[in-house]
KETORDO-694849 format. One line per field, with one value per atom (N, C-alpha, C, CB): residue number from 1; residue in three letters; x, y, z. Coordinates in steps of 0.1 Angstrom, whole numbers. Glycine has a CB too. Example, Ala and Ser with C-alpha at 12.3 -4.5 7.8 and 13.67 -1.06 7.14 Angstrom:
// residues 2
seq c(1, 1, 1, 1, 2, 2, 2, 2)
type c(ALA, ALA, ALA, ALA, SER, SER, SER, SER)
px c(132, 123, 132, 113, 128, 137, 129, 141)
py c(-57, -45, -33, -45, -22, -11, 0, -6)
pz c(78, 78, 78, 90, 71, 71, 79, 57)
This chain:
// residues 150
seq c(1, 1, 1, 1, 2, 2, 2, 2, 3, 3, 3, 3, 4, 4, 4, 4, 5, 5, 5, 5, 6, 6, 6, 6, 7, 7, 7, 7, 8, 8, 8, 8, 9, 9, 9, 9, 10, 10, 10, 10, 11, 11, 11, 11, 12, 12, 12, 12, 13, 13, 13, 13, 14, 14, 14, 14, 15, 15, 15, 15, 16, 16, 16, 16, 17, 17, 17, 17, 18, 18, 18, 18, 19, 19, 19, 19, 20, 20, 20, 20, 21, 21, 21, 21, 22, 22, 22, 22, 23, 23, 23, 23, 24, 24, 24, 24, 25, 25, 25, 25, 26, 26, 26, 26, 27, 27, 27, 27, 28, 28, 28, 28, 29, 29, 29, 29, 30, 30, 30, 30, 31, 31, 31, 31, 32, 32, 32, 32, 33, 33, 33, 33, 34, 34, 34, 34, 35, 35, 35, 35, 36, 36, 36, 36, 37, 37, 37, 37, 38, 38, 38, 38, 39, 39, 39, 39, 40, 40, 40, 40, 41, 41, 41, 41, 42, 42, 42, 42, 43, 43, 43, 43, 44, 44, 44, 44, 45, 45, 45, 45, 46, 46, 46, 46, 47, 47, 47, 47, 48, 48, 48, 48, 49, 49, 49, 49, 50, 50, 50, 50, 51, 51, 51, 51, 52, 52, 52, 52, 53, 53, 53, 53, 54, 54, 54, 54, 55, 55, 55, 55, 56, 56, 56, 56, 57, 57, 57, 57, 58, 58, 58, 58, 59, 59, 59, 59, 60, 60, 60, 60, 61, 61, 61, 61, 62, 62, 62, 62, 63, 63, 63, 63, 64, 64, 64, 64, 65, 65, 65, 65, 66, 66, 66, 66, 67, 67, 67, 67, 68, 68, 68, 68, 69, 69, 69, 69, 70, 70, 70, 70, 71, 71, 71, 71, 72, 72, 72, 72, 73, 73, 73, 73, 74, 74, 74, 74, 75, 75, 75, 75, 76, 76, 76, 76, 77, 77, 77, 77, 78, 78, 78, 78, 79, 79, 79, 79, 80, 80, 80, 80, 81, 81, 81, 81, 82, 82, 82, 82, 83, 83, 83, 83, 84, 84, 84, 84, 85, 85, 85, 85, 86, 86, 86, 86, 87, 87, 87, 87, 88, 88, 88, 88, 89, 89, 89, 89, 90, 90, 90, 90, 91, 91, 91, 91, 92, 92, 92, 92, 93, 93, 93, 93, 94, 94, 94, 94, 95, 95, 95, 95, 96, 96, 96, 96, 97, 97, 97, 97, 98, 98, 98, 98, 99, 99, 99, 99, 100, 100, 100, 100, 101, 101, 101, 101, 102, 102, 102, 102, 103, 103, 103, 103, 104, 104, 104, 104, 105, 105, 105, 105, 106, 106, 106, 106, 107, 107, 107, 107, 108, 108, 108, 108, 109, 109, 109, 109, 110, 110, 110, 110, 111, 111, 111, 111, 112, 112, 112, 112, 113, 113, 113, 113, 114, 114, 114, 114, 115, 115, 115, 115, 116, 116, 116, 116, 117, 117, 117, 117, 118, 118, 118, 118, 119, 119, 119, 119, 120, 120, 120, 120, 121, 121, 121, 121, 122, 122, 122, 122, 123, 123, 123, 123, 124, 124, 124, 124, 125, 125, 125, 125, 126, 126, 126, 126, 127, 127, 127, 127, 128, 128, 128, 128, 129, 129, 129, 129, 130, 130, 130, 130, 131, 131, 131, 131, 132, 132, 132, 132, 133, 133, 133, 133, 134, 134, 134, 134, 135, 135, 135, 135, 136, 136, 136, 136, 137, 137, 137, 137, 138, 138, 138, 138, 139, 139, 139, 139, 140, 140, 140, 140, 141, 141, 141, 141, 142, 142, 142, 142, 143, 143, 143, 143, 144, 144, 144, 144, 145, 145, 145, 145, 146, 146, 146, 146, 147, 147, 147, 147, 148, 148, 148, 148, 149, 149, 149, 149, 150, 150, 150, 150)
type c(MET, MET, MET, MET, LEU, LEU, LEU, LEU, TYR, TYR, TYR, TYR, LYS, LYS, LYS, LYS, LEU, LEU, LEU, LEU, PHE, PHE, PHE, PHE, PRO, PRO, PRO, PRO, ILE, ILE, ILE, ILE, ASN, ASN, ASN, ASN, GLU, GLU, GLU, GLU, ILE, ILE, ILE, ILE, LEU, LEU, LEU, LEU, GLY, GLY, GLY, GLY, PHE, PHE, PHE, PHE, TRP, TRP, TRP, TRP, ILE, ILE, ILE, ILE, TYR, TYR, TYR, TYR, ARG, ARG, ARG, ARG, THR, THR, THR, THR, GLN, GLN, GLN, GLN, THR, THR, THR, THR, GLN, GLN, GLN, GLN, GLY, GLY, GLY, GLY, SER, SER, SER, SER, ALA, ALA, ALA, ALA, LEU, LEU, LEU, LEU, LEU, LEU, LEU, LEU, TRP, TRP, TRP, TRP, ARG, ARG, ARG, ARG, LYS, LYS, LYS, LYS, PHE, PHE, PHE, PHE, LYS, LYS, LYS, LYS, ALA, ALA, ALA, ALA, ALA, ALA, ALA, ALA, GLY, GLY, GLY, GLY, TYR, TYR, TYR, TYR, GLU, GLU, GLU, GLU, ILE, ILE, ILE, ILE, THR, THR, THR, THR, PRO, PRO, PRO, PRO, GLU, GLU, GLU, GLU, GLN, GLN, GLN, GLN, PHE, PHE, PHE, PHE, TRP, TRP, TRP, TRP, VAL, VAL, VAL, VAL, LEU, LEU, LEU, LEU, ALA, ALA, ALA, ALA, ARG, ARG, ARG, ARG, LEU, LEU, LEU, LEU, ARG, ARG, ARG, ARG, GLU, GLU, GLU, GLU, GLN, GLN, GLN, GLN, GLN, GLN, GLN, GLN, GLY, GLY, GLY, GLY, MET, MET, MET, MET, ASN, ASN, ASN, ASN, GLN, GLN, GLN, GLN, ARG, ARG, ARG, ARG, GLU, GLU, GLU, GLU, LEU, LEU, LEU, LEU, GLY, GLY, GLY, GLY, ASP, ASP, ASP, ASP, GLU, GLU, GLU, GLU, VAL, VAL, VAL, VAL, LEU, LEU, LEU, LEU, LYS, LYS, LYS, LYS, ASP, ASP, ASP, ASP, ARG, ARG, ARG, ARG, HIS, HIS, HIS, HIS, ASN, ASN, ASN, ASN, MET, MET, MET, MET, THR, THR, THR, THR, ARG, ARG, ARG, ARG, ILE, ILE, ILE, ILE, LEU, LEU, LEU, LEU, ASN, ASN, ASN, ASN, LEU, LEU, LEU, LEU, LEU, LEU, LEU, LEU, GLU, GLU, GLU, GLU, LYS, LYS, LYS, LYS, LYS, LYS, LYS, LYS, ARG, ARG, ARG, ARG, HIS, HIS, HIS, HIS, ILE, ILE, ILE, ILE, VAL, VAL, VAL, VAL, ARG, ARG, ARG, ARG, ARG, ARG, ARG, ARG, ALA, ALA, ALA, ALA, ASP, ASP, ASP, ASP, LYS, LYS, LYS, LYS, THR, THR, THR, THR, ASP, ASP, ASP, ASP, LYS, LYS, LYS, LYS, ARG, ARG, ARG, ARG, ILE, ILE, ILE, ILE, TYR, TYR, TYR, TYR, ARG, ARG, ARG, ARG, ILE, ILE, ILE, ILE, PHE, PHE, PHE, PHE, LEU, LEU, LEU, LEU, THR, THR, THR, THR, GLU, GLU, GLU, GLU, SER, SER, SER, SER, GLY, GLY, GLY, GLY, LEU, LEU, LEU, LEU, ASP, ASP, ASP, ASP, LEU, LEU, LEU, LEU, GLN, GLN, GLN, GLN, LYS, LYS, LYS, LYS, LYS, LYS, LYS, LYS, LEU, LEU, LEU, LEU, THR, THR, THR, THR, SER, SER, SER, SER, ILE, ILE, ILE, ILE, VAL, VAL, VAL, VAL, LEU, LEU, LEU, LEU, ALA, ALA, ALA, ALA, HIS, HIS, HIS, HIS, LEU, LEU, LEU, LEU, ASN, ASN, ASN, ASN, GLN, GLN, GLN, GLN, ILE, ILE, ILE, ILE, PHE, PHE, PHE, PHE, GLY, GLY, GLY, GLY, GLY, GLY, GLY, GLY, ILE, ILE, ILE, ILE, SER, SER, SER, SER, PRO, PRO, PRO, PRO, GLU, GLU, GLU, GLU, ASP, ASP, ASP, ASP, PHE, PHE, PHE, PHE, GLN, GLN, GLN, GLN, THR, THR, THR, THR, THR, THR, THR, THR, ARG, ARG, ARG, ARG, ARG, ARG, ARG, ARG, THR, THR, THR, THR, LEU, LEU, LEU, LEU, GLU, GLU, GLU, GLU, HIS, HIS, HIS, HIS, ILE, ILE, ILE, ILE, VAL, VAL, VAL, VAL, LYS, LYS, LYS, LYS, ASN, ASN, ASN, ASN, ILE, ILE, ILE, ILE, GLU, GLU, GLU, GLU, GLU, GLU, GLU, GLU, GLY, GLY, GLY, GLY, ALA, ALA, ALA, ALA, ALA, ALA, ALA, ALA)
px c(-670, -681, -676, -685, -684, -681, -683, -689, -694, -697, -694, -711, -689, -687, -691, -673, -692, -696, -686, -700, -689, -680, -688, -671, -682, -689, -699, -680, -711, -722, -717, -733, -708, -704, -695, -696, -693, -686, -696, -675, -709, -719, -725, -730, -725, -730, -744, -728, -753, -767, -769, -774, -760, -760, -758, -750, -749, -745, -756, -732, -763, -774, -785, -778, -789, -800, -797, -802, -784, -780, -781, -766, -777, -777, -791, -770, -800, -814, -821, -822, -819, -825, -820, -822, -807, -802, -805, -787, -805, -808, -822, -805, -831, -845, -848, -854, -842, -843, -838, -836, -827, -821, -831, -807, -836, -845, -857, -848, -863, -875, -872, -879, -860, -857, -856, -844, -851, -849, -863, -841, -872, -886, -892, -895, -891, -896, -890, -894, -877, -871, -875, -855, -879, -884, -899, -882, -905, -919, -929, -923, -925, -934, -936, -928, -948, -952, -955, -965, -944, -945, -933, -946, -935, -924, -917, -929, -905, -899, -907, -885, -913, -921, -933, -926, -939, -950, -945, -957, -933, -927, -925, -914, -920, -917, -930, -910, -941, -954, -958, -965, -957, -960, -951, -959, -939, -929, -933, -915, -936, -940, -953, -941, -962, -975, -972, -985, -963, -960, -954, -949, -947, -942, -953, -931, -963, -973, -986, -969, -995, -1008, -1017, -1014, -1026, -1036, -1033, -1040, -1022, -1020, -1030, -1005, -1032, -1040, -1031, -1048, -1037, -1030, -1019, -1039, -1023, -1014, -1002, -1021, -1004, -993, -984, -999, -990, -982, -974, -991, -980, -973, -961, -982, -963, -952, -941, -957, -944, -934, -926, -941, -932, -925, -921, -933, -924, -920, -927, -905, -940, -948, -959, -954, -961, -972, -986, -970, -996, -1010, -1013, -1020, -1010, -1013, -1006, -1010, -993, -986, -990, -971, -993, -997, -1011, -999, -1020, -1033, -1031, -1042, -1022, -1020, -1014, -1010, -1004, -998, -1008, -986, -1016, -1026, -1037, -1032, -1041, -1051, -1046, -1055, -1034, -1028, -1027, -1014, -1022, -1021, -1035, -1014, -1045, -1058, -1064, -1067, -1062, -1067, -1061, -1063, -1048, -1041, -1045, -1026, -1053, -1058, -1046, -1064, -1036, -1025, -1028, -1012, -1037, -1041, -1056, -1035, -1061, -1076, -1076, -1084, -1086, -1089, -1101, -1090, -1100, -1112, -1114, -1110, -1127, -1131, -1126, -1146, -1121, -1117, -1129, -1110, -1128, -1139, -1145, -1135, -1136, -1141, -1143, -1131, -1136, -1138, -1139, -1125, -1152, -1155, -1149, -1170, -1143, -1136, -1122, -1135, -1117, -1104, -1104, -1096, -1096, -1095, -1081, -1096, -1082, -1070, -1066, -1072, -1053, -1048, -1042, -1038, -1045, -1041, -1036, -1052, -1025, -1021, -1031, -1007, -1034, -1042, -1032, -1050, -1037, -1028, -1020, -1037, -1025, -1018, -1007, -1027, -1010, -999, -988, -1006, -992, -982, -973, -989, -979, -972, -962, -981, -967, -959, -947, -967, -950, -940, -929, -945, -933, -923, -914, -930, -921, -913, -903, -923, -908, -899, -888, -907, -889, -879, -866, -883, -866, -853, -846, -856, -854, -849, -843, -859, -850, -845, -832, -856, -832, -820, -808, -822, -809, -799, -794, -803, -804, -801, -793, -814, -797, -790, -776, -797, -774, -761, -752, -762, -758, -750, -746, -759, -755, -752, -743, -764, -743, -735, -722, -742, -720, -709, -696, -709, -686, -673, -672, -669, -683, -684, -683, -697, -673, -672, -684, -659, -687, -698, -695, -699, -683, -679, -683, -665, -678, -681, -696, -674, -703, -718, -724, -723, -721, -726, -723, -722, -710, -706, -715, -691, -717, -725, -739, -725, -745, -759, -760, -763, -751, -751, -750, -740, -741, -739, -752, -728, -758, -771, -782, -775, -782, -792, -790, -791, -777, -774, -778, -759, -776, -781, -796, -776, -803, -818, -822, -824, -816, -819, -817, -810, -806, -803, -814, -790, -819, -829, -842, -831, -846, -858, -858, -861, -847, -846, -847, -833, -842, -843, -857, -834, -865, -879, -888, -883, -884, -893, -895, -888)
py c(-565, -571, -585, -561, -595, -608, -611, -618, -605, -607, -595, -611, -598, -589, -596, -582, -589, -596, -605, -585, -618, -628, -639, -633, -648, -659, -666, -669, -670, -676, -688, -679, -696, -708, -706, -717, -693, -690, -685, -680, -684, -679, -691, -671, -690, -701, -705, -697, -695, -697, -706, -684, -704, -712, -727, -708, -730, -744, -749, -744, -741, -746, -750, -735, -741, -744, -756, -732, -757, -769, -782, -767, -781, -793, -798, -790, -788, -792, -797, -779, -790, -794, -808, -784, -810, -823, -834, -822, -831, -841, -846, -836, -836, -840, -848, -828, -844, -852, -866, -844, -868, -881, -889, -880, -883, -891, -895, -882, -886, -889, -901, -877, -901, -913, -925, -910, -925, -937, -942, -933, -933, -937, -944, -925, -938, -943, -957, -933, -958, -971, -982, -969, -978, -988, -991, -983, -984, -986, -977, -1000, -966, -957, -945, -953, -941, -929, -918, -931, -912, -902, -893, -908, -880, -870, -869, -857, -864, -861, -851, -855, -841, -832, -839, -820, -848, -856, -865, -865, -870, -878, -870, -884, -858, -849, -846, -837, -844, -842, -854, -838, -866, -878, -880, -891, -877, -878, -868, -876, -856, -846, -850, -832, -856, -860, -872, -864, -881, -892, -887, -901, -876, -870, -863, -860, -857, -849, -850, -835, -859, -860, -849, -874, -845, -836, -821, -837, -818, -804, -799, -802, -786, -781, -778, -768, -774, -772, -761, -769, -750, -739, -743, -727, -750, -754, -764, -761, -773, -783, -776, -794, -767, -759, -751, -750, -745, -738, -748, -731, -760, -770, -775, -781, -777, -782, -772, -793, -759, -748, -747, -748, -749, -749, -738, -763, -730, -721, -727, -710, -720, -725, -733, -714, -727, -733, -747, -724, -747, -760, -770, -757, -765, -775, -781, -767, -773, -778, -789, -767, -786, -796, -809, -789, -808, -820, -828, -816, -821, -828, -834, -818, -827, -833, -846, -823, -846, -858, -870, -855, -866, -876, -882, -870, -873, -877, -886, -865, -882, -890, -905, -884, -906, -919, -926, -917, -919, -924, -926, -938, -917, -917, -908, -913, -898, -889, -888, -875, -883, -880, -866, -891, -858, -845, -847, -834, -842, -842, -828, -852, -824, -811, -810, -809, -798, -795, -795, -781, -800, -801, -788, -809, -777, -765, -754, -759, -756, -746, -754, -737, -755, -763, -758, -764, -746, -741, -747, -725, -753, -758, -773, -754, -779, -794, -798, -798, -808, -815, -826, -820, -828, -838, -850, -832, -862, -874, -884, -880, -891, -902, -914, -907, -920, -933, -944, -934, -956, -968, -969, -981, -966, -967, -957, -964, -944, -934, -937, -921, -942, -946, -957, -951, -967, -979, -974, -989, -965, -960, -952, -951, -943, -935, -944, -925, -954, -963, -970, -974, -975, -981, -972, -987, -959, -950, -945, -938, -946, -941, -948, -943, -961, -968, -963, -983, -959, -954, -940, -952, -932, -918, -919, -911, -928, -929, -934, -939, -943, -947, -936, -960, -928, -916, -906, -910, -903, -893, -898, -890, -911, -916, -915, -930, -917, -916, -902, -921, -893, -879, -872, -871, -876, -871, -879, -869, -889, -898, -890, -909, -894, -887, -874, -885, -870, -857, -861, -848, -855, -859, -854, -853, -860, -855, -840, -864, -837, -823, -813, -822, -817, -808, -807, -813, -818, -818, -809, -832, -810, -801, -786, -805, -784, -770, -764, -769, -772, -768, -765, -778, -774, -772, -760, -785, -758, -746, -733, -746, -733, -722, -719, -724, -729, -727, -722, -740, -727, -722, -707, -730, -703, -689, -681, -687, -686, -678, -677, -686, -688, -687, -677, -701, -677, -667, -653, -669, -650, -637, -633, -637, -643, -641, -637, -653, -645, -643, -630, -654, -625, -612, -601, -611, -603, -593, -592, -597, -603, -603, -597, -617, -596, -591, -576, -594)
pz c(1504, 1497, 1491, 1485, 1493, 1489, 1475, 1497, 1469, 1455, 1446, 1453, 1434, 1424, 1411, 1423, 1400, 1387, 1383, 1377, 1380, 1375, 1369, 1386, 1362, 1355, 1364, 1349, 1357, 1365, 1372, 1355, 1367, 1373, 1386, 1364, 1389, 1402, 1412, 1399, 1409, 1418, 1426, 1411, 1439, 1447, 1444, 1462, 1442, 1439, 1427, 1437, 1417, 1405, 1409, 1394, 1417, 1421, 1430, 1428, 1438, 1446, 1437, 1456, 1428, 1418, 1410, 1409, 1405, 1397, 1405, 1391, 1417, 1426, 1428, 1439, 1431, 1434, 1421, 1438, 1410, 1397, 1393, 1386, 1393, 1388, 1398, 1386, 1411, 1421, 1420, 1435, 1418, 1417, 1404, 1417, 1393, 1381, 1382, 1369, 1389, 1391, 1400, 1397, 1410, 1419, 1412, 1432, 1404, 1396, 1387, 1388, 1380, 1371, 1379, 1364, 1392, 1400, 1404, 1413, 1407, 1411, 1398, 1415, 1387, 1375, 1371, 1363, 1373, 1370, 1379, 1371, 1391, 1401, 1399, 1415, 1389, 1386, 1393, 1389, 1399, 1406, 1398, 1420, 1396, 1389, 1399, 1380, 1405, 1415, 1413, 1429, 1416, 1415, 1428, 1409, 1429, 1442, 1450, 1439, 1444, 1452, 1458, 1443, 1451, 1457, 1468, 1446, 1467, 1477, 1490, 1473, 1488, 1500, 1507, 1496, 1500, 1506, 1515, 1496, 1509, 1516, 1528, 1507, 1527, 1538, 1549, 1533, 1546, 1556, 1563, 1550, 1555, 1561, 1571, 1551, 1567, 1576, 1589, 1569, 1589, 1601, 1609, 1598, 1602, 1609, 1601, 1612, 1604, 1598, 1602, 1601, 1593, 1596, 1594, 1610, 1587, 1584, 1574, 1579, 1574, 1563, 1551, 1567, 1540, 1527, 1529, 1516, 1535, 1537, 1545, 1543, 1557, 1565, 1558, 1578, 1551, 1543, 1532, 1537, 1525, 1515, 1520, 1508, 1532, 1539, 1542, 1551, 1547, 1551, 1539, 1558, 1528, 1516, 1506, 1510, 1509, 1501, 1487, 1499, 1488, 1476, 1477, 1472, 1467, 1468, 1467, 1456, 1469, 1469, 1456, 1472, 1445, 1432, 1431, 1421, 1433, 1432, 1442, 1433, 1454, 1465, 1461, 1478, 1455, 1451, 1440, 1446, 1431, 1420, 1425, 1410, 1434, 1440, 1448, 1449, 1456, 1465, 1456, 1475, 1446, 1437, 1430, 1426, 1426, 1420, 1431, 1415, 1443, 1453, 1457, 1465, 1458, 1461, 1450, 1464, 1438, 1427, 1427, 1413, 1431, 1432, 1446, 1431, 1454, 1467, 1477, 1465, 1476, 1486, 1498, 1479, 1496, 1507, 1507, 1505, 1518, 1519, 1526, 1527, 1522, 1528, 1536, 1517, 1549, 1558, 1563, 1569, 1563, 1569, 1583, 1568, 1586, 1600, 1609, 1600, 1621, 1630, 1635, 1642, 1635, 1640, 1629, 1650, 1618, 1607, 1594, 1606, 1589, 1577, 1564, 1576, 1564, 1553, 1551, 1553, 1561, 1561, 1560, 1574, 1552, 1551, 1556, 1536, 1564, 1570, 1561, 1585, 1559, 1549, 1557, 1540, 1553, 1559, 1549, 1568, 1552, 1544, 1545, 1548, 1534, 1534, 1536, 1521, 1538, 1539, 1527, 1541, 1515, 1503, 1503, 1491, 1507, 1508, 1517, 1511, 1529, 1539, 1534, 1552, 1527, 1522, 1511, 1516, 1502, 1491, 1497, 1482, 1507, 1513, 1519, 1523, 1526, 1532, 1521, 1540, 1510, 1499, 1492, 1489, 1490, 1484, 1493, 1479, 1506, 1515, 1512, 1529, 1509, 1507, 1494, 1506, 1484, 1472, 1475, 1461, 1483, 1486, 1494, 1494, 1504, 1512, 1504, 1524, 1495, 1486, 1477, 1477, 1472, 1464, 1472, 1459, 1484, 1492, 1495, 1505, 1498, 1501, 1489, 1506, 1477, 1464, 1462, 1452, 1462, 1459, 1469, 1456, 1481, 1492, 1494, 1504, 1486, 1487, 1486, 1477, 1495, 1495, 1502, 1481, 1508, 1516, 1530, 1512, 1537, 1552, 1560, 1557, 1571, 1579, 1584, 1592, 1586, 1590, 1579, 1594, 1566, 1555, 1552, 1542, 1554, 1552, 1562, 1554, 1575, 1585, 1583, 1599, 1579, 1576, 1564, 1572, 1554, 1543, 1547, 1531, 1555, 1559, 1568, 1568, 1577, 1585, 1577, 1596, 1567, 1558, 1551, 1548, 1545, 1538, 1547, 1531, 1559, 1569, 1572, 1582, 1572, 1575, 1563, 1577, 1551, 1539, 1539, 1526, 1542, 1543, 1553, 1546, 1564, 1575, 1569, 1587, 1562, 1556, 1546, 1550, 1538, 1529, 1536, 1520, 1546, 1553, 1560, 1563, 1566, 1572, 1562, 1580, 1550, 1539, 1534, 1528, 1535, 1530, 1540, 1526, 1552, 1562, 1562, 1576)
C-alpha cells in the first residue's frame, strides 16, 4: 500500500490542489495587472473555443472540467462582454452552439502571450524529462480515478 496516514503536506493531492490554486491566482493577478478583467477559467474557455468553434455548452464544460452551473455562469459573462455568441443548432433548436466573436478571438490571442510567460515561469527549472514524467504520472492517476468512478 502506497498511502498511510501522515501529514497533509506529504499527500500528493494536497500539492496538486495547491499548485492549481496558487497558479490560477497568480495568472489572474497577471491578467489584472495587464488591464484585463478576465479569469483564468474564462481564458481556458476562450482557448478551447479557438481550438474548436461550435461546441455546445455540455461539450465545452466537459472539455474544461466545469459543471453545467459554472459553465453557464462563465458563458453568460463572456457573452455579456461580447467575447462569445450562442447560435441555435441547425438540427436541434434546444441546443446552442458557442462561437468566439472577433473580440473574443482578439482577446484570446492577446492573453496567450501572458499565459505562455506564466507557464514558462512556473515550470522554470524543471527538465523536459521531469515535466513529461509528471504529466504521464498525473494522466495515470486521472485514468485510475475515471476507472474508479465507472
